C-alpha positions as a Markdown table, in Angstrom:
| # | Residue | x | y | z |
|---|---|---|---|---|
| 1 | Met | -23.0 | 27.9 | -27.4 |
| 2 | Ser | -21.8 | 29.0 | -24.0 |
| 3 | Glu | -18.6 | 27.9 | -22.2 |
| 4 | Gly | -20.5 | 25.1 | -20.4 |
| 5 | Gly | -21.8 | 23.7 | -23.7 |
| 6 | Leu | -25.4 | 24.9 | -23.2 |
| 7 | Pro | -27.4 | 26.7 | -25.9 |
| 8 | Met | -27.3 | 30.5 | -25.6 |
| 9 | Asn | -31.1 | 30.8 | -25.2 |
| 10 | Asp | -30.9 | 28.6 | -22.0 |
| 11 | Thr | -28.3 | 30.7 | -20.2 |
| 12 | Pro | -29.4 | 32.7 | -17.2 |
| 13 | Glu | -27.6 | 35.9 | -18.5 |
| 14 | Arg | -30.6 | 36.7 | -20.9 |
| 15 | Gly | -33.2 | 38.8 | -19.1 |
| 16 | Pro | -37.0 | 38.6 | -19.7 |
| 17 | Val | -37.1 | 41.9 | -21.7 |
| 18 | Arg | -34.5 | 40.6 | -24.2 |
| 19 | Leu | -36.2 | 37.3 | -24.5 |
| 20 | Ala | -39.6 | 39.0 | -25.2 |
| 21 | Ser | -38.0 | 41.2 | -27.9 |
| 22 | Met | -36.5 | 38.1 | -29.6 |
| 23 | Arg | -39.9 | 36.4 | -29.5 |
| 24 | Leu | -41.6 | 39.5 | -31.0 |
| 25 | Lys | -39.0 | 39.5 | -33.7 |
| 26 | Asp | -39.7 | 35.9 | -34.5 |
| 27 | Ala | -43.5 | 36.5 | -34.7 |
| 28 | Arg | -43.3 | 39.8 | -36.6 |
| 29 | Tyr | -45.1 | 38.5 | -39.7 |
| 30 | Ile | -48.0 | 37.2 | -37.5 |
| 31 | Leu | -48.2 | 40.5 | -35.7 |
| 32 | Ile | -48.3 | 42.4 | -39.0 |
| 33 | Ala | -51.1 | 40.2 | -40.3 |
| 34 | Gly | -53.0 | 40.6 | -37.1 |
| 35 | Ala | -52.7 | 44.4 | -37.2 |
| 36 | Leu | -54.0 | 44.5 | -40.8 |
| 37 | Ala | -57.0 | 42.2 | -39.9 |
| 38 | Ile | -57.9 | 44.4 | -36.9 |
| 39 | Ala | -57.6 | 47.6 | -39.0 |
| 40 | Val | -60.0 | 46.1 | -41.7 |
| 41 | Phe | -62.5 | 45.1 | -39.0 |
| 42 | Thr | -62.4 | 48.5 | -37.3 |
| 43 | Ala | -62.7 | 50.4 | -40.6 |
| 44 | Gly | -65.7 | 48.3 | -41.6 |
| 45 | Gly | -67.4 | 49.1 | -38.2 |
| 46 | Ala | -67.3 | 45.5 | -36.9 |
| 47 | Ile | -65.4 | 46.6 | -33.8 |
| 48 | Gly | -64.4 | 50.0 | -32.4 |
| 49 | Trp | -60.9 | 51.4 | -32.4 |
| 50 | Leu | -60.5 | 51.0 | -28.6 |
| 51 | Pro | -61.5 | 47.3 | -28.5 |
| 52 | Gly | -59.4 | 46.7 | -31.6 |
| 53 | Thr | -56.4 | 48.4 | -30.0 |
| 54 | Leu | -56.8 | 46.3 | -26.8 |
| 55 | Leu | -57.2 | 43.1 | -28.8 |
| 56 | Tyr | -53.9 | 43.8 | -30.6 |
| 57 | Leu | -52.1 | 44.5 | -27.4 |
| 58 | Ile | -53.3 | 41.1 | -26.0 |
| 59 | Ile | -52.0 | 39.4 | -29.2 |
| 60 | Val | -48.6 | 41.2 | -28.8 |
| 61 | Leu | -48.3 | 40.2 | -25.1 |
| 62 | Ala | -49.2 | 36.6 | -25.9 |
| 63 | Ala | -46.5 | 36.5 | -28.5 |
| 64 | Ala | -43.9 | 38.0 | -26.2 |
| 65 | Phe | -44.7 | 35.9 | -23.1 |
| 66 | Pro | -46.2 | 32.6 | -24.3 |
| 67 | Arg | -47.7 | 30.3 | -21.7 |
| 68 | Arg | -45.6 | 27.1 | -21.5 |
| 69 | Ser | -47.6 | 23.9 | -22.0 |
| 70 | Arg | -47.5 | 21.1 | -19.5 |
| 71 | Ser | -45.4 | 18.9 | -21.8 |
| 72 | Met | -42.9 | 21.7 | -22.3 |
| 73 | Arg | -42.6 | 22.2 | -18.5 |
| 74 | Leu | -42.0 | 18.5 | -18.0 |
| 75 | Ala | -39.4 | 18.4 | -20.8 |
| 76 | Gly | -37.6 | 21.3 | -19.3 |
| 77 | Arg | -37.2 | 19.9 | -15.9 |
| 78 | Gln | -33.9 | 18.1 | -15.0 |
| 79 | Lys | -34.8 | 14.5 | -14.2 |
| 80 | Ala | -32.9 | 13.2 | -11.2 |
| 81 | Pro | -31.4 | 9.7 | -11.8 |
| 82 | Val | -33.3 | 7.0 | -9.9 |
| 83 | Met | -30.9 | 4.8 | -7.9 |
| 84 | Asp | -31.9 | 1.3 | -6.8 |
| 85 | Trp | -31.5 | 0.6 | -3.1 |
| 86 | Arg | -29.0 | -2.2 | -3.9 |
| 87 | Gln | -26.8 | 0.3 | -5.8 |
| 88 | Ala | -27.1 | 2.7 | -2.8 |
| 89 | Ile | -25.6 | 0.0 | -0.6 |
| 90 | Ala | -23.1 | -1.4 | -3.1 |
| 91 | Leu | -21.5 | 1.8 | -4.4 |
| 92 | Pro | -20.3 | 3.0 | -0.9 |
| 93 | Leu | -18.9 | -0.4 | -0.2 |
| 94 | Gln | -16.9 | -0.4 | -3.4 |
| 95 | Ala | -15.2 | 2.8 | -2.3 |
| 96 | Met | -14.2 | 1.4 | 1.1 |
| 97 | Asp | -10.6 | 0.4 | 1.7 |
| 98 | Glu | -11.7 | -2.3 | 4.2 |
| 99 | Pro | -12.9 | -5.7 | 2.8 |
| 100 | Ala | -16.7 | -5.9 | 2.9 |
| 101 | Tyr | -19.3 | -8.5 | 1.9 |
| 102 | Leu | -23.1 | -8.1 | 1.4 |
| 103 | Leu | -24.7 | -11.4 | 2.5 |
| 104 | Arg | -28.1 | -13.0 | 2.3 |
| 105 | Val | -29.7 | -14.7 | 5.2 |
| 106 | Asp | -28.6 | -18.1 | 3.9 |
| 107 | Gly | -24.9 | -17.0 | 3.9 |
| 108 | Thr | -24.5 | -16.6 | 0.1 |
| 109 | Val | -22.6 | -13.6 | -1.2 |
| 110 | Lys | -24.7 | -10.9 | -2.9 |
| 111 | Phe | -21.9 | -8.4 | -3.3 |
| 112 | Gln | -18.2 | -8.0 | -2.4 |
| 113 | Asn | -16.0 | -5.0 | -2.9 |
| 114 | Glu | -12.5 | -4.8 | -4.5 |
| 115 | Ala | -10.7 | -4.9 | -1.1 |
| 116 | Ala | -12.4 | -8.2 | -0.2 |
| 117 | Gly | -11.5 | -9.7 | -3.6 |
| 118 | Ala | -7.9 | -8.7 | -3.1 |
| 119 | Leu | -7.7 | -10.3 | 0.3 |
| 120 | Phe | -9.7 | -13.5 | -0.2 |
| 121 | Gly | -10.2 | -13.7 | -3.9 |
| 122 | Phe | -13.4 | -13.0 | -5.9 |
| 123 | Ser | -16.4 | -15.3 | -5.4 |
| 124 | Glu | -18.8 | -16.3 | -8.0 |
| 125 | Pro | -22.3 | -14.8 | -7.7 |
| 126 | Asn | -24.6 | -16.5 | -5.3 |
| 127 | Thr | -21.9 | -18.7 | -3.8 |
| 128 | His | -21.7 | -19.4 | -0.1 |
| 129 | Leu | -19.3 | -17.4 | 2.0 |
| 130 | Ser | -17.5 | -20.5 | 3.2 |
| 131 | Gly | -16.2 | -21.0 | -0.4 |
| 132 | Arg | -13.7 | -18.2 | 0.2 |
| 133 | Ile | -13.5 | -17.8 | 4.0 |
| 134 | Arg | -12.6 | -21.0 | 5.8 |
| 135 | Ser | -12.3 | -19.6 | 9.3 |
| 136 | Pro | -14.7 | -21.5 | 11.7 |
| 137 | Ala | -14.7 | -18.5 | 14.0 |
| 138 | Ile | -15.9 | -16.1 | 11.3 |
| 139 | Leu | -18.5 | -18.5 | 9.9 |
| 140 | Gly | -19.8 | -19.2 | 13.3 |
| 141 | Met | -20.0 | -15.5 | 14.2 |
| 142 | Val | -21.9 | -14.8 | 10.9 |
| 143 | Gln | -24.4 | -17.6 | 11.6 |
| 144 | Gln | -24.9 | -16.3 | 15.1 |
| 145 | Ala | -25.5 | -12.8 | 13.9 |
| 146 | Met | -28.1 | -14.0 | 11.4 |
| 147 | Glu | -29.9 | -16.2 | 13.9 |
| 148 | Asp | -30.1 | -13.4 | 16.6 |
| 149 | Asp | -30.5 | -10.6 | 14.0 |
| 150 | Glu | -28.0 | -8.6 | 16.0 |
| 151 | Pro | -24.4 | -7.4 | 15.4 |
| 152 | Arg | -21.6 | -9.7 | 16.3 |
| 153 | Ser | -17.8 | -9.4 | 16.0 |
| 154 | Val | -14.8 | -11.6 | 16.3 |
| 155 | Asp | -11.0 | -11.2 | 16.1 |
| 156 | His | -9.3 | -13.0 | 13.1 |
| 157 | Ser | -5.6 | -13.3 | 12.1 |
| 158 | Glu | -4.0 | -14.2 | 8.7 |
| 159 | Arg | -0.6 | -15.9 | 8.6 |
| 160 | Val | 0.0 | -15.9 | 4.8 |
| 161 | Pro | 1.6 | -14.1 | 3.1 |
| 162 | Ser | 2.3 | -12.1 | 6.2 |
| 163 | Glu | 0.8 | -11.9 | 9.7 |
| 164 | Arg | -2.3 | -9.6 | 9.8 |
| 165 | Trp | -5.1 | -9.1 | 12.3 |
| 166 | Phe | -8.7 | -8.1 | 11.6 |
| 167 | Gln | -11.7 | -7.3 | 13.7 |
| 168 | Val | -14.6 | -9.0 | 11.8 |
| 169 | Arg | -18.1 | -7.6 | 12.3 |
| 170 | Cys | -21.4 | -8.8 | 10.9 |
| 171 | Ala | -24.6 | -6.7 | 11.3 |
| 172 | Pro | -28.1 | -6.7 | 9.8 |
| 173 | Ile | -28.9 | -3.9 | 7.3 |
| 174 | Ser | -32.0 | -2.1 | 8.5 |
| 175 | Gly | -34.2 | -0.2 | 6.1 |
| 176 | Ala | -33.7 | -2.5 | 3.1 |
| 177 | Pro | -37.0 | -3.5 | 1.6 |
| 178 | Ala | -37.8 | -7.2 | 2.3 |
| 179 | Arg | -41.1 | -9.0 | 2.3 |
| 180 | Asp | -40.0 | -11.5 | 4.9 |
| 181 | His | -36.9 | -12.5 | 6.9 |
| 182 | Ser | -35.5 | -14.5 | 4.0 |
| 183 | Gly | -34.9 | -11.3 | 2.0 |
| 184 | Lys | -32.9 | -9.6 | 4.8 |
| 185 | Leu | -29.3 | -8.6 | 4.1 |
| 186 | Tyr | -26.2 | -8.5 | 6.3 |
| 187 | Leu | -23.0 | -6.6 | 6.1 |
| 188 | Leu | -19.7 | -8.4 | 6.9 |
| 189 | Thr | -16.7 | -6.0 | 7.3 |
| 190 | Phe | -13.0 | -6.6 | 8.1 |
| 191 | Arg | -11.3 | -3.8 | 10.1 |
| 192 | Asp | -7.5 | -4.0 | 9.7 |
| 193 | Met | -5.9 | -4.0 | 13.2 |
| 194 | Thr | -2.4 | -5.0 | 12.0 |
| 195 | Glu | -0.7 | -1.6 | 12.6 |
| 196 | Ala | -2.2 | -1.3 | 16.1 |
| 197 | Arg | -1.1 | -4.8 | 17.1 |
| 198 | Arg | 2.3 | -4.3 | 15.6 |
| 199 | Met | 2.7 | -1.1 | 17.6 |
| 200 | Asp | 1.9 | -2.9 | 20.8 |
| 201 | Arg | 4.3 | -5.7 | 20.0 |
| 202 | Met | 7.0 | -3.3 | 18.9 |
| 203 | Arg | 6.8 | -1.4 | 22.3 |
| 204 | Ser | 7.0 | -4.6 | 24.4 |
| 205 | Asp | 9.7 | -6.2 | 22.2 |
| 206 | Phe | 11.8 | -3.0 | 22.2 |
| 207 | Val | 11.7 | -2.7 | 26.0 |
| 208 | Ala | 12.5 | -6.4 | 26.4 |
| 209 | Asn | 15.3 | -6.6 | 23.8 |
| 210 | Ala | 16.8 | -3.2 | 24.6 |
| 211 | Ser | 16.9 | -3.9 | 28.4 |
| 212 | His | 18.5 | -7.3 | 27.8 |
| 213 | Glu | 21.1 | -6.3 | 25.2 |
| 214 | Leu | 22.0 | -2.9 | 26.7 |
| 215 | Arg | 22.6 | -4.3 | 30.2 |
| 216 | Thr | 26.1 | -5.5 | 29.4 |
| 217 | Pro | 27.5 | -2.3 | 27.8 |
| 218 | Leu | 25.9 | -0.1 | 30.4 |
| 219 | Ala | 27.4 | -2.2 | 33.2 |
| 220 | Ser | 30.8 | -1.9 | 31.5 |
| 221 | Leu | 30.4 | 1.9 | 31.2 |
| 222 | Thr | 29.4 | 2.2 | 34.8 |
| 223 | Gly | 32.3 | 0.1 | 36.0 |
| 224 | Phe | 34.9 | 2.1 | 34.0 |
| 225 | Ile | 33.5 | 5.4 | 35.1 |
| 226 | Glu | 33.7 | 4.3 | 38.7 |
| 227 | Thr | 37.3 | 3.2 | 38.2 |
| 228 | Ile | 38.3 | 6.5 | 36.5 |
| 229 | Lys | 36.7 | 8.4 | 39.4 |
| 230 | Gly | 38.4 | 6.2 | 42.0 |
| 231 | Pro | 41.6 | 4.2 | 41.7 |
| 232 | Ala | 42.5 | 5.4 | 38.2 |
| 233 | Arg | 41.9 | 9.1 | 39.0 |
| 234 | Asn | 45.5 | 10.0 | 38.5 |
| 235 | Asp | 46.5 | 7.2 | 36.1 |
| 236 | Arg | 46.6 | 8.9 | 32.6 |
| 237 | Asp | 47.4 | 5.7 | 30.8 |
| 238 | Ala | 44.6 | 3.7 | 32.4 |
| 239 | Gln | 42.2 | 6.6 | 31.7 |
| 240 | Ala | 43.1 | 6.6 | 28.0 |
| 241 | Arg | 42.7 | 2.9 | 27.8 |
| 242 | Phe | 39.3 | 2.9 | 29.6 |
| 243 | Leu | 38.0 | 5.8 | 27.5 |
| 244 | Asp | 38.7 | 3.8 | 24.3 |
| 245 | Ile | 36.7 | 0.9 | 25.7 |
| 246 | Met | 33.9 | 3.2 | 26.8 |
| 247 | Tyr | 33.7 | 4.7 | 23.4 |
| 248 | Glu | 33.5 | 1.2 | 21.8 |
| 249 | Gln | 30.7 | 0.2 | 24.2 |
| 250 | Ala | 28.8 | 3.5 | 23.5 |
| 251 | Thr | 29.2 | 2.9 | 19.7 |
| 252 | Arg | 27.8 | -0.6 | 20.1 |
| 253 | Met | 24.8 | 0.7 | 22.0 |
| 254 | Thr | 24.2 | 3.2 | 19.2 |
| 255 | Arg | 24.3 | 0.5 | 16.5 |
| 256 | Leu | 22.0 | -1.7 | 18.6 |
| 257 | Val | 19.4 | 1.1 | 19.0 |
| 258 | Asp | 19.6 | 1.9 | 15.3 |
| 259 | Asp | 19.0 | -1.7 | 14.3 |
| 260 | Leu | 16.1 | -2.1 | 16.8 |
| 261 | Met | 14.4 | 1.0 | 15.4 |
| 262 | Ser | 15.0 | -0.2 | 11.8 |
| 263 | Leu | 13.5 | -3.5 | 12.7 |
| 264 | Ser | 10.5 | -1.9 | 14.3 |
| 265 | Arg | 9.8 | 0.3 | 11.3 |
| 266 | Leu | 10.0 | -2.8 | 9.0 |
| 267 | Glu | 7.5 | -4.7 | 11.2 |
| 268 | Leu | 4.9 | -2.0 | 10.8 |
| 269 | Lys | 4.8 | -2.4 | 7.1 |
| 270 | Thr | 5.5 | -6.1 | 6.6 |
| 271 | His | 2.0 | -6.7 | 5.3 |
| 272 | Val | 2.3 | -4.0 | 2.6 |
| 273 | Ala | 4.1 | -5.4 | -0.5 |
| 274 | Pro | 6.3 | -3.0 | -2.5 |
| 275 | Thr | 5.2 | -1.9 | -5.9 |
| 276 | Asp | 8.3 | -0.4 | -7.5 |
| 277 | Arg | 10.4 | -2.1 | -10.2 |
| 278 | Val | 14.1 | -2.6 | -9.7 |
| 279 | Asp | 16.9 | -3.8 | -12.0 |
| 280 | Leu | 18.5 | -6.4 | -9.9 |
| 281 | Asn | 21.7 | -6.6 | -12.0 |
| 282 | Arg | 22.4 | -2.9 | -11.5 |
| 283 | Leu | 21.5 | -2.9 | -7.8 |
| 284 | Val | 23.8 | -5.8 | -7.0 |
| 285 | Ala | 26.7 | -4.2 | -9.0 |
| 286 | His | 26.2 | -1.0 | -7.1 |
| 287 | Val | 26.2 | -2.6 | -3.6 |
| 288 | Thr | 29.1 | -4.9 | -4.5 |
| 289 | Asp | 31.3 | -1.9 | -5.5 |
| 290 | Ser | 30.4 | 0.0 | -2.4 |
| 291 | Met | 31.3 | -3.0 | -0.1 |
| 292 | Lys | 34.7 | -3.7 | -1.7 |
| 293 | Pro | 36.6 | -1.3 | 0.6 |
| 294 | Leu | 35.2 | -3.0 | 3.7 |
| 295 | Ala | 36.1 | -6.4 | 2.2 |
| 296 | Ala | 39.6 | -5.2 | 1.4 |
| 297 | Asp | 40.2 | -4.1 | 5.0 |
| 298 | Met | 39.4 | -7.8 | 6.0 |
| 299 | Ser | 41.6 | -9.2 | 3.2 |
| 300 | Val | 38.6 | -10.6 | 1.4 |
| 301 | Thr | 38.0 | -10.5 | -2.4 |
| 302 | Val | 34.4 | -10.0 | -3.6 |
| 303 | Ser | 33.5 | -11.3 | -7.1 |
| 304 | Leu | 30.4 | -10.6 | -9.0 |
| 305 | Thr | 28.6 | -12.6 | -11.7 |
| 306 | Val | 25.4 | -11.3 | -13.4 |
| 307 | Pro | 23.6 | -12.5 | -16.6 |
| 308 | Asp | 23.7 | -10.5 | -19.8 |
| 309 | Glu | 19.9 | -10.3 | -19.8 |
| 310 | Arg | 18.2 | -7.6 | -17.7 |
| 311 | Val | 16.6 | -8.9 | -14.5 |
| 312 | Val | 13.7 | -6.7 | -13.3 |
| 313 | Ile | 11.9 | -7.5 | -10.1 |
| 314 | Gln | 9.3 | -5.8 | -8.0 |
| 315 | Gly | 10.6 | -4.4 | -4.7 |
| 316 | Asp | 11.9 | -1.5 | -2.7 |
| 317 | Arg | 15.3 | -0.4 | -3.9 |
| 318 | Asp | 16.6 | 1.0 | -0.5 |
| 319 | Glu | 15.4 | -2.1 | 1.4 |
| 320 | Leu | 17.0 | -4.5 | -1.1 |
| 321 | Ile | 20.3 | -2.6 | -0.8 |
| 322 | Gln | 20.1 | -3.1 | 2.9 |
| 323 | Val | 19.5 | -6.8 | 2.4 |
| 324 | Leu | 22.5 | -7.2 | 0.1 |
| 325 | Gln | 24.8 | -5.1 | 2.3 |
| 326 | Asn | 23.9 | -7.2 | 5.4 |
| 327 | Leu | 24.6 | -10.5 | 3.5 |
| 328 | Ile | 27.9 | -9.4 | 2.0 |
| 329 | Glu | 29.1 | -7.9 | 5.3 |
| 330 | Asn | 28.2 | -11.0 | 7.2 |
| 331 | Ala | 30.0 | -13.1 | 4.6 |
| 332 | Cys | 33.1 | -11.0 | 4.9 |
| 333 | Lys | 33.1 | -11.0 | 8.7 |
| 334 | Tyr | 32.3 | -14.6 | 9.5 |
| 335 | Gly | 33.8 | -16.1 | 6.3 |
| 336 | Gln | 36.9 | -14.0 | 6.5 |
| 337 | Ser | 39.2 | -17.1 | 6.8 |
| 338 | Gly | 38.1 | -18.2 | 3.3 |
| 339 | Gly | 39.4 | -14.9 | 1.8 |
| 340 | Arg | 36.7 | -14.8 | -0.9 |
| 341 | Val | 33.0 | -14.0 | -1.3 |
| 342 | Asp | 31.0 | -14.7 | -4.5 |
| 343 | Val | 27.9 | -12.7 | -5.4 |
| 344 | Ala | 25.9 | -13.9 | -8.3 |
| 345 | Val | 22.6 | -13.3 | -10.0 |
| 346 | Ala | 21.0 | -16.1 | -12.1 |
| 347 | Ile | 17.9 | -16.6 | -14.1 |
| 348 | Leu | 16.1 | -19.9 | -13.4 |
| 349 | Pro | 14.1 | -21.7 | -16.0 |
| 350 | Val | 10.5 | -20.6 | -16.5 |
| 351 | Asp | 7.8 | -23.0 | -15.1 |
| 352 | Gly | 4.4 | -22.2 | -16.6 |
| 353 | Gly | 3.6 | -18.5 | -17.1 |
| 354 | Gly | 5.4 | -15.4 | -16.0 |
| 355 | Phe | 8.9 | -14.3 | -16.8 |
| 356 | Gly | 10.8 | -16.8 | -14.6 |
| 357 | Thr | 12.6 | -16.5 | -11.3 |
| 358 | Ala | 15.7 | -14.5 | -10.5 |
| 359 | Glu | 18.1 | -16.0 | -7.9 |
| 360 | Leu | 20.5 | -14.0 | -5.8 |
| 361 | Arg | 23.4 | -15.9 | -4.1 |
| 362 | Val | 26.0 | -14.7 | -1.6 |
| 363 | Arg | 28.6 | -17.4 | -0.8 |
| 364 | Asp | 31.6 | -17.3 | 1.5 |
| 365 | Tyr | 34.3 | -20.0 | 2.0 |
| 366 | Gly | 34.6 | -19.7 | 5.7 |
| 367 | Pro | 34.2 | -22.3 | 8.5 |
| 368 | Gly | 30.5 | -22.9 | 7.8 |
| 369 | Ile | 27.6 | -23.2 | 10.2 |
| 370 | Ala | 26.6 | -26.3 | 12.1 |
| 371 | Pro | 23.1 | -27.7 | 11.1 |
| 372 | Glu | 21.5 | -27.1 | 14.5 |
| 373 | His | 22.2 | -23.4 | 14.2 |
| 374 | Val | 20.9 | -22.8 | 10.7 |
| 375 | Pro | 17.1 | -22.7 | 11.5 |
| 376 | Arg | 17.7 | -20.0 | 14.1 |
| 377 | Leu | 19.9 | -17.6 | 12.3 |
| 378 | Thr | 17.2 | -15.0 | 11.6 |
| 379 | Glu | 16.1 | -14.9 | 15.2 |
| 380 | Arg | 16.7 | -11.6 | 17.0 |
| 381 | Phe | 20.0 | -11.6 | 18.9 |
| 382 | Tyr | 20.8 | -15.2 | 18.0 |
| 383 | Arg | 24.5 | -15.7 | 17.6 |
| 384 | Val | 26.4 | -18.9 | 16.7 |
| 385 | Asp | 29.5 | -17.6 | 18.6 |
| 386 | Ile | 28.7 | -14.8 | 21.0 |
| 387 | Glu | 32.3 | -13.7 | 21.6 |
| 388 | Ser | 33.1 | -13.8 | 17.9 |
| 389 | Ser | 30.0 | -11.8 | 17.0 |
| 390 | Arg | 30.7 | -9.1 | 19.6 |
| 391 | Ser | 34.3 | -8.8 | 18.6 |
| 392 | Lys | 33.2 | -8.2 | 15.0 |
| 393 | Arg | 30.8 | -5.5 | 16.2 |
| 394 | Gly | 27.7 | -7.5 | 15.4 |
| 395 | Thr | 24.4 | -6.7 | 17.0 |
| 396 | Gly | 22.6 | -10.0 | 16.3 |
| 397 | Leu | 19.9 | -8.2 | 14.3 |
| 398 | Gly | 21.2 | -8.1 | 10.8 |
| 399 | Leu | 19.6 | -11.3 | 9.5 |
| 400 | Ala | 16.4 | -10.5 | 11.4 |
| 401 | Ile | 16.2 | -7.3 | 9.4 |
| 402 | Val | 16.9 | -9.3 | 6.2 |
| 403 | Lys | 14.1 | -11.7 | 7.1 |
| 404 | His | 11.5 | -8.9 | 7.6 |
| 405 | Ile | 12.5 | -7.1 | 4.4 |
| 406 | Leu | 12.2 | -10.4 | 2.4 |
| 407 | Thr | 8.9 | -11.2 | 4.1 |
| 408 | Arg | 7.6 | -7.8 | 2.8 |
| 409 | His | 8.8 | -8.7 | -0.7 |
| 410 | Arg | 6.9 | -12.0 | -0.5 |
| 411 | Thr | 10.0 | -14.2 | -0.6 |
| 412 | Arg | 12.4 | -15.8 | 1.9 |
| 413 | Leu | 16.0 | -16.5 | 2.8 |
| 414 | Val | 17.4 | -19.9 | 2.1 |
| 415 | Val | 20.6 | -20.9 | 3.9 |
| 416 | Gln | 22.9 | -23.7 | 2.8 |
| 417 | Ser | 25.9 | -24.5 | 4.9 |
| 418 | Ala | 28.2 | -27.3 | 5.9 |
| 419 | Leu | 31.1 | -27.3 | 8.4 |
| 420 | Gly | 34.4 | -26.5 | 6.6 |
| 421 | Glu | 32.7 | -25.7 | 3.3 |
| 422 | Gly | 31.4 | -22.2 | 3.8 |
| 423 | Thr | 27.8 | -20.8 | 3.7 |
| 424 | Thr | 25.5 | -19.7 | 0.9 |
| 425 | Phe | 22.6 | -17.4 | 1.3 |
| 426 | Ile | 20.0 | -17.6 | -1.4 |
| 427 | Val | 17.0 | -15.3 | -2.3 |
| 428 | Arg | 14.6 | -15.9 | -5.1 |
| 429 | Phe | 12.5 | -13.2 | -6.7 |
| 430 | Glu | 9.7 | -13.3 | -9.4 |
| 431 | Arg | 10.9 | -11.6 | -12.5 |
| 432 | Gln | 8.8 | -8.8 | -14.0 |
| 433 | Lys | 8.5 | -7.5 | -17.5 |
| 434 | Ala | 11.1 | -4.8 | -18.3 |
| 435 | Thr | 9.5 | -1.5 | -19.4 |
| 436 | Pro | 11.1 | 1.7 | -20.7 |
| 437 | Asp | 10.0 | 3.5 | -17.5 |
| 438 | Val | 12.4 | 1.2 | -15.6 |
| 439 | Thr | 15.3 | 2.2 | -17.7 |
| 440 | Leu | 14.6 | 5.9 | -17.4 |
| 441 | Arg | 14.2 | 5.6 | -13.6 |
| 442 | Leu | 17.5 | 3.7 | -13.3 |
| 443 | Ile | 19.3 | 6.3 | -15.4 |
| 444 | Asp | 18.0 | 9.0 | -13.1 |
| 445 | Met | 19.1 | 7.0 | -10.1 |
| 446 | Glu | 22.6 | 6.6 | -11.5 |
| 447 | Lys | 22.9 | 10.3 | -12.3 |
| 448 | Gln | 21.9 | 11.1 | -8.7 |
| 449 | Glu | 24.5 | 8.7 | -7.3 |
| 450 | Leu | 27.2 | 10.2 | -9.5 |
| 451 | Asn | 26.2 | 13.7 | -8.4 |
| 452 | Val | 26.3 | 12.7 | -4.7 |
| 453 | Ser | 29.6 | 10.9 | -5.0 |
């Protein structure tokens, strides 16, 4: 056998001379018998020596280079696999990242690829498209394309679980064999325009938000610079005081721009759910320890409560750290008067299948929030007390960032607050099965953190 698994007599390295010698060797007994027969006939005078010699050469050549029969030639040929025209259409659709449906003229689904099943759910064979897609605009566009037998398109948006935009197109498939119009097929595709739309919105929102929020610190910087250049040109004490204020305003602008950029990056991938597994107990313990020095500067005590059982969730570790840091920092800043912040992880009872729900709570004992402000806390630049927020170096974007991260994680932020009783922020995650791989990954992360620190 050769390296490719083919028999040696089928390999192209064997030349015709070597193959002929091998065939002669295999037919040696027949050739010897033929030679003896011809010798007997020539000795008896039946044929002459010259014709006998020529006849023997013909026998030798026939043995060395046999003529292949038609059946042997057909058997030796490599038969190309025959692909049905339906497979020729369906296989490329299955490899597409974009959702696609193959429809009959009556609107029933003949085929759908994996991307369509992931977005809308898998349809039973020969069911109508309206069983999965309820958008009147899409169904009307498909019907119009089938009636006119021409391509049609429409814009479509999905709100759940996150906002997404698609350009939906329906076009007839030409070249598919059909005896009449009833056998015609149509291709319905969904082109994801989410990233392009989010980029456009990001640019416009960034310009609007940045111009509004940066106007105040820029005006302050301009005023102080003019004062230093003018009346306070020779006043060293005033210059030192103004420079400190200018530095604070410039630092605030830097924080503002950083938060705006972080928010814009999150908006671009809100529709993509994270796939990593994270041990919530370890993550919360790590963030709580890292926030204790900040809490100590504000005379706030941070306590932590986690269950003995491991709590594994699906998420992005860095983004979840950012969520918890924002929640604890806000609790310390705006609940500072309570002097205490409680961070807790709990496992809720299992309803039906799955591994239950994990609940993360961050509670402060500060003045609380009035009910009319609670629904707007995650809006950009919304502040319950503007002066207090700016004095505590808040940008008004922390909870907006938390909201976008949790939207990507397919969960939401619940706020419970009452005046004089503090505020509690609650996040619930679906628990995942703990695997050995998670433990190994967490051990590696802890080693890296120890090496860095």
